[in-house]
N, C-alpha and C positions, 0 to 999 in steps of 0.2 A: 556720387550719392545724391547730390542736390538735383541733378538732371533726372535721376530715376524717380524721385519723389515728385518733381514737376510734371513728368509724363503721366504718373499715376493720377495726380489731381486733374490733369488735363482730360484724361479719359473719363473720370467721374463727372466732371463738369459737362462734358459732351453728352453723356447719357442723361444727366439731369436736365439739360436744355431740351433734349428730345422729348423726355417725359412731360415737361412743362408745356411744350408746344402742342402735344397731343391732348393734354388736359384742357388747354384753352380752346381747342377746336370743339371739344365736347361741350364746353360751356357756351360757346357762341351758338352752337346748334340748338342747345336747350333754350336759348333766348329768342330763337326764331319764332315769328308769329304763327308759323305753320305747325309748330310742334308744342304739344302740351304733355308735360311729364308729371305723373302722380307723385305723391310724397313717398310711397313705397319704392318707386323706381329711383327717386332721388337718393334714398337711403342705400339702395342696392348699388347704384353707381359709386356712391361714396365708399362703401365697403370694398368694392372691386378696386377702386383707386388706391385705398389703403393697402389692400393685398398686394397689388403690383408694386407699390412703394416699398412694402416690407420685403418682398421677394428680391427687389432690386438691391435693398440694403444687405440681404443675406448673400447676394452674389458678389459683393465687393471683394472678398478674399481671393476670388479667382484672378484678380488683377495684381495680387501681391508679387513682389520680386522673390523668387525661390531661394536665391542665394542669401538674402537677408533673413528669410524665413528659417533656413537651416541654422544660421548663427543664433537667431533668437531662441529657437526651440532647444538647441544644444545647451545654451546658457540656463534657460529656465528649468529644464529637466535635471541638470546638475545641481542647481540651487534648491529647487523645491522637492525633488524626489531622490536626490543624491545618486543619480544614475549617470554614468559616463557613457553617453550613447553617440555612436558614429552614424550619421544619416547618409542615405543615398540620395541622389538627385531625383529619384522616382517619387515625386510628391503630387498627389491629387487632392481635390477638395470636393466635399459632398455636403449637401444641406440636410439630408435625411439620414437617420431619424432625428438628429439635431446636428448643427454645424460642426464639422470635424475635418481634420486633414488625415490622409492616409499615406503613410510612407512605407514603401516595400524594401525588403532586404536590409534590415537594420542590424547593427551589432552593439552589444554591451561589453564594455571593458572594465577592469578593476581600476582602482584609483592610484595605481603606481605611475606617476608622471614620467619616470625615467624609462621604464620598460612595461608599458601597459599590456595586460594579458586578456585575451578574448574569453569572456565567460558565456556568452549566448549569441546565437544567431536567430533573428526574428523575421519570419516571413512577412508579417504585416503589423505595423504599429499605427494605432489610431489615437489622435490627439483631439479630444473634444474641447471646444472653446466657448467661453461666455460670449453673449451677444451684446455686450455693453458698449464696445467702441471698435467697430470695424473700419472706421474712417482712418484711424492711425494704426498702421501695421505694427509698429514697435510697442503698442500698448495692449496687445492681445493678452488675455488672461486664460490660463488653462483650467478647465473644469474637471477633467479626469483623463486617464490614459488607459488604453487597452492593448495588451500584447497578445497576438494570435499566432498559433503554430510556432512557438518558440522552442528551441532546443538549448537547454542549459548543460554545459559540460563542466563538471566540478571535480576537483581532486583535493588531496590533503592540503596542498599549498594554498588553496583558495579559501580555506576555512577561516583564516584570520579576517579576510574581507567581510565574510558573511557574519561573523561574530560581531564586528564593529557595526555592521549595517543593522542587525537586530538589537544591538545594545542601545542605539540612539532612537530618537523619535522619528516615526514615519511622517510622510506628508499628510496633511489634513484632507488632501484631495485623493480620491480613490484611485488605486492602481489595480487593474484586472489582468489576469493571465488566463487565456482560454486555449483548450486543446493543445497542450504543450507537454514536454517531457524533460525530466532531469536525469542526466546520465552521471553517475558517480564512477570515477575512473581511478585506477591505481597508478603507480609511478611509471608503469610501462605503457600508459595510455590505453589500457584494456578496460572495458566497461565491466564493473562489478555488479552494479544494480541499477534498475531503471524505475523511476517514479513517474507515473502518468498523472497529469493534471487536466481534469475536465473543465473546472472553473475554480479560480482562486481570487479572492479580494483581499487587499492590503491597505490599511490606513491608520492614522493616529486619530483617536476619538478624543477631541478636546474636552467634551463634557465629562467623560469618565476618566480622563487622563491615562489612557491606555493605548498601547499598540495592539492592533488586532489583525489576525489572519484567519480567514475562513476558507476551507478548501475541500474539494471532493475529487476523486479520481480513482486510479487503480495502482496497486503495487503488487507485482508478480501475478497480475490478472485477478487480484482480489479487490473488490470495491471498498473504498474507505471514505469516512467523513472526518475532517479534522478541524479543530478550532484552537488557536493559540493566542494568548494575551500576555502582555507585559505591563505590569502596573507601575507607573512612575511615582505613585503616591505612597505605596506600601512597600518600601525597601526594594523597589525594582524587582518584585517577585514576578516570575513568569509561570504560567499554567498552560499545559497542553492537554487537550481532551481528544482522544482518538476512538472512533467506533468502526468496527468491522462487523456488520450485521450477519454476513454469511457464516462467520465463525462464532457468533454470539459473544463477541469480545468487546470490552471497553477498557481503555487505558487512560490514566491521569498521571501527568508528570509535573512535579512542583519543584522549583529551585529559584535561587536568587541569582544575581548577576554571575555569569559563568566565570570561574577562575579555576585553573588546573589544580587538582587535588581536593577541591571542595567536595563535601559529601552531599549527594543529591538524593531525591526521593521519588519513588514511582509506585503506583498502585494499578494492578490489572485485575479485572473481574471477568471470569468465564463461568457463567451459570452460578453454581454455589461455591465456586472456588475464588478465593481472594488472595492475591499475591502482593505483599508489601515488601518493597526492595529498597535497600540502600546501595548506592553505587557512586563511583568516582571515575573521572576520565583522566587517564595518564597520557604519556607521550604518544604511544601507538596502540593503546588498548584501553578497554573499559573493564573495571573490576566491580563485581556485585555480590551481594549476599542477603539472606533473609533468615531471621530466627522467629518470626511471628506470623507466618502465613497460615492459611487454612484451606483445606480441601475436604468438602463434605463433612464438616465438623471435626475433622482430624487435623492434627498438627503437621505442618510441612516446613522443612528448612532446606535451604539450598545455597550454593555458592558457585562462582565461576568467573570466567573472564572471556572477553571478546577481543580478539586481535583485529585491528581495522584494515591492515594492509600487508598481506592479503587477508580477507575475512576468514576468521577461524574461531569457532565457539568451543569452549571447554565448560562443561556443566555437570555438577553433581547434585542430585536431589535425594533427600531422605524423608520418606513419608511414614508417619507413625502407624496409621491404620486407614484402610479403605474398603468400602463395600463396592465391589465391581458392578453390581446390579444398579447402584445409584450413580454410577459414574458414566452414564450413557452420553451425557452432554460432552464430557471430556473426550470420549471415544469418537463422538460425532465431529468434534473439532479436529481430531487427528485425521478422520476420514476426509473432511473438507480440505485440509492442508494437502493431503495426497492427491485429491482431485485437481487442485489448483496447479500441481506440478512444481510448487515452490521448493519442495525438498529435493527435487531433481536438478536444481540450478547448478550449472557447471562451476560457478564461482563460490559455491557454498560448501564449507568444510566444517564438520562438527563432531565432537566426541561427547556423548551424553550417557551418564550412568544414573540409573534410578534404583534406589533401594526401597522396596515396599515391605515393611517389617511385619505387617499383619493384614491378611486378607480375610475380612469377616464374611459370615454367611455363605461359606463355600465348603462343601463336603470333602473336597479333595485337596485343594491347594491352600497352603498356609502363608507363604511369603513369595516375593518375586525380586529377582535381581536382573534388571534389564540394561543391556548395552545397545546404544543406537549410534552407529558410525556412518557419517556422510562424507563422501570424498569425491568432488568433481562430478556430481550426478549419480554416483554409485552409492547404494544404501545396503547395509547389512546389520544384523543383530547377533553376530557370532558371540558365543560364550555366555549368552544370557541363560538363566535357568529359573525354573519354578521349584519350590521346595514343599514337600508334603511330610509332615511329622509322622504320618502313618506308613508311608510307602518308601519315599526316597527323593531323588532329585531328577527333574526332567531338564536335560541340557540341550541347548540349541548349538550344535557343533559347526554347522555351515549354513549360510542363508543369503538370500538376495531379495530385493524388492525392485520390480521392473515395471515400466509402462510399455506394454506390448499391444500394439494396434488399439490404443485407447482403452485397454483393460489393465487394471492394476493387479499384478500377480506377485504374491509372496511365495517363495520356494525355500523350504527348510529341511535340514537333516537333523533328526533328534535321537538322543540316547537317554532312555529312562533307566537310571541306575537304581535297582531295587534293593533297598536296605532291609526290608522285612517282607519276605515273600508270603508269609501267612496272612498278614494284614492286607496285602495286595489281593490275594485270592478271595478273602472275605469281603473286601470292599466291592469287588466286581462280581461277587456271588458265582464264582466258577466252581463247578462240581468237582469233587475229589478225583474222579476218574479221569478228568481232563487236565489235572495239575501235573507239573513237572518241575524239576529244579530250575529256579529262576534267578538270574543275576542282572541281566540287561535285556531291554527291548529296544531294537533299532527300527526306525521308520522314517520315510520321507513323505512330504506332502506338498501340494499346491493349494493356495487359497486365493480366490478372486474377491477383492475387497468391494468391487462395484455390484456384484450380484450374489455375494455370500456363498459362492460355490466352493466346496471342499473336495479335493481329490487326494486319496492316499496312493502313493506310487510304489512303496516298498514296505515290507514288514518282516523282520527276522528276530528270532529269540536267541539270546545268549551270545551267538557268534555272528558278527557282521559278515564274515566271509562265507558263511554257509549258503548253499543254493536255496533260493526261495521255494517253499513248498507249493506244489501245484494246486492243492486244495485251498491253501491260503490265498493264492493268486486269484482263483475263481471268486472267492469271497470278496476280495478287494475290488475286482472288476464289477461285480454285482452292485457293490456300493456306489462306484463311480458312474455306472451307466444308468442307474434307475434313481430318479429323484425321490421316489417314495422311500428309499433307503437312506436318505440324507441324515447325518448326525445333527440334530437340532437341540438336544438337551441331554441331561445326565442319563436318562433311561436309554436313549438311543446309543450313547457311547458305551454303556454297560452291555447292552445287547450285542453291539458290534464286537467288543473284546471277547465276549463269550463265544461268538461264532468263529473268531480267529483261533481260539484254543481248542475248540471242537475240531476244526480243520487240521490243526497240528496233530491231534491225537488220532486222526484218521477215522 
């Protein structure tokens, strides 16, 4: 070790002697009787000399011993950032934009000394250093670190490590993560979800006494902005704010130091909808409920649970009252979710039931019971139904939601159970000569969510097994082929139903 330090000092002295010799030559030349130098030139020479001297000083780290540098950085990153990093020998030094070392193919491990587990592979780690003392290699001070193109692989057994990491104070020196991904995996090492990170900064703010994380990226191809803080002054309270502009969604999560079975709080805003949720995290699931949420001035309550491994959502919502015309933001949110393909994720399973007890300002429908079933990329709403106090129930017997050549297509088979045929005929203003005994109306349809295109595929009255009437078939084809005949409102629907019954009457 002494020989290494002696050789380093020898190289530095040699460069210094060379620089001094060249400077003396310039000085002797200046004193020559044949040369006259203006004050401006003297200043310029002085500045150039200082520049060369500064660049020489900045170049000193190129002479460092890489083996000692690895040991030094390993110790400092563990002590200052609580990161157990394994360095490769691929170390280079760069002056611009400020002095820093670049280490390629780096790995991060957890703090288990007996059996360390790899948490991340980093393509490039940059360690920026202060310029205070480059002469002494062992006195280097880290300014900040940057992780580029890192892949974090996290499973349930790693959560204790991250809980402890977030529970304690971060380093006062900034840590940046750029263009990276977090892969959450199940016990079979299968990827359940992926979080993309465009840029993340992490540090302990000494002035505010808080840990702080600011991040932006994509989750399931949906851009997000996230800010998380942990207050060490105020009962160690942590607050997370998440914004997803594409979905017009904001979320705020507030809780104290995490302990299993603690009751935690969450607030989500989507347009005029505000969801206030209490939840707790158990061994392998998250339980949640709300009794005080609002949706367009109507009361909303819900409860459910999320199983974490594998991911599975069970959710029941009870909505007191809703005006569908005023819920366009919520419908747009659903449309954006469909466009993102989030609901078609192979690792997403969910059973959702929604009871809408009163639909206001609607001439035909009074209430809704919706079932949404997601299983390994397949989606259906089987057994959902709309209720009309005037007429009866419209039941969705069989359905699917598919992404076909970048077009989102809903396909469904319906059964309208008519409880009061007189009110049905009066509602749709069907003339008496076209009326017949009515118990059921069966029809199939396709609906394209992206261009709002509706196609009716089948229509039968009373008996599903009857052959379709040719006149009815022509009426349906005319609707499907001509955009001028599209059903856009209540009047269009009423006119179409009248044409169907006229066709049946011949």
